[in-house]
C-alpha positions in Angstrom: -1.8 -12.6 -10.7 -2.5 -13.4 -14.4 0.3 -13.2 -16.9 -1.1 -9.9 -18.3 -2.1 -7.9 -15.3 -5.2 -5.9 -15.7 -4.8 -2.1 -15.1 -7.6 0.4 -14.9 -6.6 4.0 -16.0 -8.9 6.7 -14.5 -8.6 10.3 -16.0 -11.3 12.7 -17.1 -9.1 13.9 -19.9 -9.3 11.6 -22.9 -6.0 12.3 -24.6 -4.2 11.7 -21.2 -5.9 8.4 -20.3 -5.6 7.1 -24.0 -1.8 7.9 -24.0 -1.2 6.0 -20.7 -3.6 3.2 -21.8 -1.8 2.8 -25.2 1.6 2.8 -23.5 0.6 0.0 -21.1 -1.1 -2.1 -23.9 2.2 -1.8 -25.8 4.0 -3.5 -22.8 1.5 -6.3 -22.5 -0.9 -5.0 -19.9 -4.7 -5.6 -20.2 -6.1 -2.0 -19.9 -9.5 -0.5 -19.2 -10.0 3.2 -19.4 -12.4 5.2 -17.2 -13.5 8.8 -17.2 -14.2 9.0 -13.4 -15.4 7.3 -10.3 -18.8 6.1 -11.7 -17.2 4.2 -14.7 -14.4 2.9 -12.3 -17.0 1.3 -9.9 -18.9 -0.2 -12.9 -15.8 -1.7 -14.2 -14.7 -3.0 -10.7 -18.1 -4.7 -10.4 -17.4 -6.6 -13.6 -13.8 -7.6 -12.6 -11.5 -6.4 -9.8 -8.2 -5.2 -11.5 -4.7 -5.9 -10.3 -4.0 -2.0 -10.1 -5.6 1.3 -10.7 -3.8 4.4 -12.1 -5.9 7.3 -10.8 -5.8 11.0 -11.6 -6.4 13.0 -8.5 -7.7 16.2 -10.1 -11.1 15.4 -11.7 -14.0 17.8 -11.7 -17.0 15.5 -10.8 -15.5 13.4 -8.0 -12.0 14.1 -6.8 -9.4 11.3 -6.6 -9.1 11.4 -2.9 -12.8 10.5 -2.3 -12.4 7.7 -5.0 -9.4 6.2 -3.1 -11.4 6.4 0.3 -14.3 4.5 -1.4 -12.1 2.1 -3.3 -10.0 1.1 -0.2 -13.2 0.6 1.9 -14.4 -2.1 -0.5 -11.3 -3.6 -2.1 -7.5 -3.8 -1.3 -6.6 -3.1 -5.0 -3.4 -1.2 -5.3 -3.6 2.5 -6.4 -0.9 4.7 -8.1 -2.0 8.4 -8.0 -1.3 10.7 -10.8 -0.9 14.1 -9.1 -0.3 17.7 -10.2 3.1 18.8 -9.0 1.7 21.5 -6.9 -0.3 19.3 -4.5 2.1 17.6 -2.1 -0.7 17.7 0.6 -3.0 15.7 -1.6 -0.1 13.1 -2.1 0.3 12.7 1.7 -3.6 12.4 2.2 -3.7 9.9 -0.6 -1.0 7.8 1.1 -2.9 8.1 4.3 -6.0 6.8 2.7 -4.1 3.8 1.5 -2.6 4.7 -2.0 0.6 2.7 -2.8 2.5 5.3 -4.8 2.2 8.4 -6.9 3.6 9.9 -10.2 3.6 13.6 -10.9 1.8 15.0 -13.8 2.7 15.5 -16.7 4.0 11.9 -16.2 7.0 10.4 -17.7 5.6 7.1 -19.1 8.7 5.0 -18.3 8.7 6.2 -14.7 4.9 5.3 -14.5 5.6 1.7 -15.9 8.6 1.3 -13.3 6.2 2.3 -10.5 3.4 0.1 -11.7 5.8 -3.0 -11.9 7.2 -2.1 -8.4 3.7 -2.0 -6.8 2.5 -5.1 -8.5 5.6 -6.9 -7.3 5.0 -5.7 -3.6 1.3 -6.3 -3.7 1.1 -9.7 -5.3 0.3 -12.1 -2.4 0.8 -15.8 -2.4 -2.4 -17.7 -2.1 -3.9 -17.2 1.4 -3.1 -20.1 3.7 -4.7 -20.7 7.0 -2.5 -19.7 10.0 -2.5 -23.3 11.4 -1.5 -24.8 8.1 1.5 -22.4 7.7 2.6 -23.2 11.2 2.4 -27.0 10.3 4.4 -26.6 7.1 7.2 -24.6 8.5 8.7 -23.2 11.6 6.4 -20.4 12.9 9.2 -18.0 13.4 10.1 -18.0 9.8 6.6 -17.4 8.5 4.6 -15.7 11.2 5.5 -12.7 13.3 3.4 -11.5 16.2 2.6 -7.9 16.1 0.4 -7.1 19.2 -3.1 -8.4 18.4 -2.3 -9.7 15.0 0.0 -12.1 13.2 2.0 -11.0 10.1 2.3 -13.8 7.6 5.5 -12.9 5.6 4.9 -15.7 3.0 1.2 -14.6 2.2 1.9 -10.8 2.9 -1.2 -11.0 5.1 -2.1 -9.6 8.5 -4.3 -12.0 10.5 -6.0 -12.1 14.0 -5.9 -15.1 16.3 -9.1 -16.6 14.5 -7.4 -16.5 11.1 -9.4 -13.6 9.8 -7.4 -11.4 7.4 -7.2 -7.6 7.9 -6.3 -5.6 4.8 -2.8 -4.3 4.4 -1.5 -1.8 1.7 1.8 -2.7 0.0 3.5 0.2 1.9 2.1 -1.0 5.3 3.4 -4.6 4.6 6.7 -3.1 3.6 7.1 -1.3 6.9 6.0 -4.3 9.1 8.4 -6.6 7.1 11.2 -4.1 8.0 10.2 -4.1 11.7 10.0 -7.9 11.8 13.5 -8.1 10.4 14.8 -5.5 12.9 13.3 -6.2 16.3 14.3 -4.1 19.3 16.2 -1.8 17.0 15.6 2.1 16.8 15.0 2.8 13.1 14.9 6.4 11.9 12.3 7.4 9.3 15.1 7.7 6.7 16.1 4.2 7.5 12.6 2.8 7.4 12.0 4.3 3.9 15.4 3.1 2.7 14.8 -0.5 4.1 11.2 -0.5 2.7 12.5 0.5 -0.8 10.3 3.6 -0.5 11.4 6.8 -2.3 11.6 10.7 -1.7 12.7 10.2 1.9 13.4 13.8 2.5 9.9 14.9 1.2 7.9 12.0 2.6 9.2 11.2 6.1 5.9 12.5 7.3 4.1 9.8 5.4 5.9 7.2 7.4 4.2 8.6 10.5 0.8 8.4 8.8 1.4 4.8 7.7 2.5 3.8 11.2 -0.6 5.6 12.8 -2.7 3.4 10.2 -0.7 0.2 11.2 -1.1 1.0 15.0 -4.9 1.0 14.6 -4.7 -2.6 13.3 -2.2 -4.1 15.7 -1.9 -2.3 19.0 -4.1 -3.5 21.9 -4.5 0.4 22.7 -3.5 2.5 19.7 -3.5 5.6 21.9 -0.7 4.1 23.9 1.5 2.3 21.4 3.5 -0.6 23.0 4.3 -2.8 20.0 5.6 -0.1 17.6 7.0 2.6 19.9 7.9 6.1 19.1 11.5 7.0 20.3 11.9 10.7 20.7 14.4 12.1 18.4 15.2 8.7 17.1 12.3 7.2 15.1 10.4 4.0 15.8 11.2 0.6 17.6 9.4 -2.7 17.2 9.0 -4.3 20.7 7.8 -7.9 20.2 6.9 -8.3 23.8 4.8 -5.1 23.7 6.4 -3.7 26.9 6.3 0.2 27.2 9.7 1.6 28.4 
């Protein structure tokens, strides 16, 4: 990541996006302002940013469809700006791959803290081939087997046996890292959120289920019968490195 991370702020209301943009520029970020999905796509074609701050409630194209399209084409982190009355939109946004949210009208200092937190979590080291990582350091320290994939803790990447990388959001990597550090241990949703440095545990434990469903699609030999990340009735989730169903 460059010394001055590039942030795109997307909001159809000019005063709101300019206020956020001016505040971020004041704190050393490079900022591009966009009034909707079309201008966001045009901007990303010129240069992929380090992070997108996206208002969910826009008239021409809603933020959720923009997130869906953005995540299908890039793995750029997204922070949603949401009206406080739309908790369902927040959960759907997280399911689509957004990394965090801030309620509108937003407290600028909180937005800044969220941006810095997501940038820290999503900044990968330069991708290194699996074989090269294994040769440099003991495989156990760097690579963790999750079903059909390998989690590279150093590069924050998920790869298959051929070394092909499969996109992970910052929140998905956070959960996989927690499981890697706690094999064969039942972890409640609250504990997972706590260990992954997530927030709003009470309101968003449902979001853990959605993220794990997304992770299972990527790592389980058969996502309909999860054996690697198992659901423990009344308890939470358990990472079974051997992938044996109990």
